[in-house]
C-alpha positions, 0 to 999 in steps of 0.5 A: 763240829767237824765232820770227821769228828770222832764219837767221844768228841761227838758226845762231848760236845753233845754233853757240853751243850747240854752242860750249857743249855742246864747253866742257863736255866740254872742262873734264871733260878730263884727257888732260894732267898740266895739266888737273888744275893748270890754275884754269880751261879757256880755250875760243874765244870771240866770233862763231861766225858770223865769218869771222876765227879767231884762234887764239894759243898757248896761255892765261897766267896771266889766261887762265887765271884768267878762262877766255878767252882774250886778256885780259892785256896781250897781249889788249888789244894784239891789241884794238887790232891789230882795231881798225887793221884796222876790226873789233871783239872781237867781230866774230871768233872768238879762240881757241887751240890747248890750253885748258889753261895749259901753265906750269913752276916758274922761281925758285920762282914757277910761270911759263908756257911752250911746249905740248908736242908731246904737249899740243897733239896731245891738245888737237888735237881740240878746236880742229878741233871748234871749225874744224868750229863756226865754218866761219871763211874764214880764220886767223891764227895768233899765233906759232910753236907754233900756227903749228906746230899747222897747218904742222908743226915746221919751220915757221920764223917769221922766215921764213915769215910773212905768206904765205897758206897752205892750213889746215885745211877750205879756209880761208886761213891766215896767220901773224904774231907772238905780240901777247906776242913784240912787248910784249917788244921794246925799241927799233929791234926794236919799230919794226921788228916792227911794220911787219911785223905790219902788214903782216900785218894788212892782208893779213887785211883785204883776204882778209877782204874778197875773201872777202865779195865772193865770197860777195855782190857786192852786201856788197861796197860795206859790207866795203871802207871805208877800207882803213888805210894807216900803222901806226894802232896804239900796241904801248905 
């Protein structure tokens, strides 16, 4: 660390060091059988000083191979979704509720599956550690499993997405559809889902601008910019 490093730079490096230590701990974890079947453990990545944390369900095949969340087609779509509201992937912190790929046998091949309650419970300590280290102001939960990890098993994504909730550690939490779900839609359904997701993304952008203004009024002009008013990202 440079002697002339700013407070923010020192804070960021300190958080990176804590996250690196957490990664080692998670890599050694065998609380669940999937800890022994995964290829790589997948912890959160991105800006540890970000006010926005994105929480998905769990690693898929591509993530399991690379050891990084959201790197397949769903990850490409997430990158486009963020760009549509003026955010780069490296501007935010991206993680999952579980850190190992949950799989099942399907037609003679290994397929992804939703994490079990036990797997989510066993891994919750690691998600909580990430939250404590990064200290986000806003959480965007992607998909029903991620939402239920915060809001309970009775959460209904079709009825309760797009609403602001009180998240952990004083955060504001909102839920939208998982990019993988969006990619599975066809015909007229995809346009309807796009509109809902776009509304949720604009809500996230507005909330981030509110947080920036509250933190420092002098930064409000920089944070506002041009707020998108139309669906400006492509799901295909």
